[in-house]
C-alpha positions in Angstrom: 0.0 0.0 0.0 2.0 2.8 -1.3 2.1 6.0 0.6 0.7 4.5 3.8 2.7 4.4 7.0 3.7 1.0 8.3 1.5 1.6 11.3 -1.6 2.3 9.1 -0.8 -0.8 7.1 -0.5 -2.9 10.3 -3.9 -1.5 11.5 -5.6 -2.3 8.3 -4.1 -5.8 8.3 -5.3 -6.3 11.9 -8.9 -5.1 11.2 -9.2 -7.2 8.1 -8.1 -10.3 10.0 -10.4 -9.6 12.9 -13.4 -8.8 10.7 -12.6 -12.0 8.7 -12.8 -14.0 12.0 -16.1 -12.5 12.8 -17.4 -13.1 9.3 -16.4 -16.7 9.4 -18.4 -17.3 12.5 -21.3 -15.3 11.1 -21.4 -17.2 7.8 -21.3 -20.5 9.7 -24.3 -19.5 11.9 -26.1 -17.9 9.0 -25.9 -21.1 6.9 -27.1 -23.0 9.9 -30.2 -20.7 10.1 -30.8 -21.2 6.4 -30.5 -25.0 6.7 -32.9 -25.0 9.7 -35.4 -22.8 7.9 -35.4 -24.9 4.7 -35.6 -28.2 6.5 -38.4 -26.9 8.8 -40.4 -25.8 5.7 -40.7 -22.3 7.0 -42.3 -19.7 4.7 -41.1 -16.2 4.4 -44.0 -15.0 6.5 -43.1 -17.5 9.2 -39.4 -16.4 9.2 -40.4 -12.8 9.4 -42.8 -13.7 12.3 -39.8 -15.1 14.2 -37.5 -12.1 13.5 -39.9 -9.3 14.4 -38.8 -7.8 17.6 -36.1 -10.3 18.1 -33.2 -8.3 19.5 -30.8 -11.2 19.5 -31.4 -11.7 15.7 -30.9 -8.0 15.2 -27.7 -7.9 17.2 -26.3 -10.9 15.4 -27.0 -9.6 11.9 -25.8 -6.1 12.9 -22.4 -7.7 13.8 -22.5 -9.5 10.4 -23.1 -6.2 8.6 -20.5 -4.2 10.5 -17.9 -7.0 9.9 -18.6 -6.8 6.2 -18.5 -3.0 6.2 -15.0 -3.3 7.8 -13.6 -6.2 5.8 -14.7 -5.5 2.3 -13.4 -1.9 1.8 -10.0 -2.9 3.1 -9.8 -5.5 0.4 -11.2 -3.1 -2.2 -8.5 -0.6 -1.2 -5.8 -3.1 -2.1 -7.6 -3.9 -5.4 -7.9 -0.2 -6.2 -4.2 0.3 -5.6 -3.1 -2.8 -7.5 -5.5 -2.9 -10.5 -6.6 0.7 -10.9 -3.4 2.4 -9.6 -5.4 4.6 -7.3 -3.3 6.0 -4.5 -3.6 7.9 -1.2 -6.5 9.9 0.1 -8.6 9.4 -3.1 -8.6 5.6 -2.9 -9.1 5.7 0.8 -12.1 8.1 0.5 -13.7 6.0 -2.2 -13.4 2.9 0.0 -14.7 4.8 3.0 -17.8 5.9 1.1 -18.3 2.3 0.0 -18.0 1.1 3.6 -20.5 3.7 4.8 -22.9 2.7 2.0 -22.5 -1.0 2.8 -23.1 -0.4 6.5 -26.1 1.8 5.9 -27.8 -0.5 3.5 -27.1 -3.6 5.6 -28.2 -2.1 8.9 -31.4 -0.8 7.1 -32.1 -4.3 6.0 -31.6 -5.7 9.5 -33.9 -2.9 10.9 -36.5 -3.8 8.3 -36.5 -7.5 9.2 -36.5 -6.9 13.0 -38.8 -4.0 13.4 
């Protein structure tokens, strides 16, 4: 990552690894929920009936969304630098905007399913 201090690079590495750990757990649980719903023959209405007002469900999927919003833009920053030759504040700003959009849309979806 050209132009970034070693400290910044180390922080990005750390946050990407930590978010990857959270994502791995979230994906495992999410797949379990999907398998349970399919094998139980739950309809969309039945699933929404179980998620309405369920704060545990909302908290879990909020962690999932936030982990994505941290993990994905860090990877996109590397891709933008390597493939598009974007550097510095411009590349960081684009990835930050992407992260904010991802978090906003994901948390809005969680809110819509829980509320």
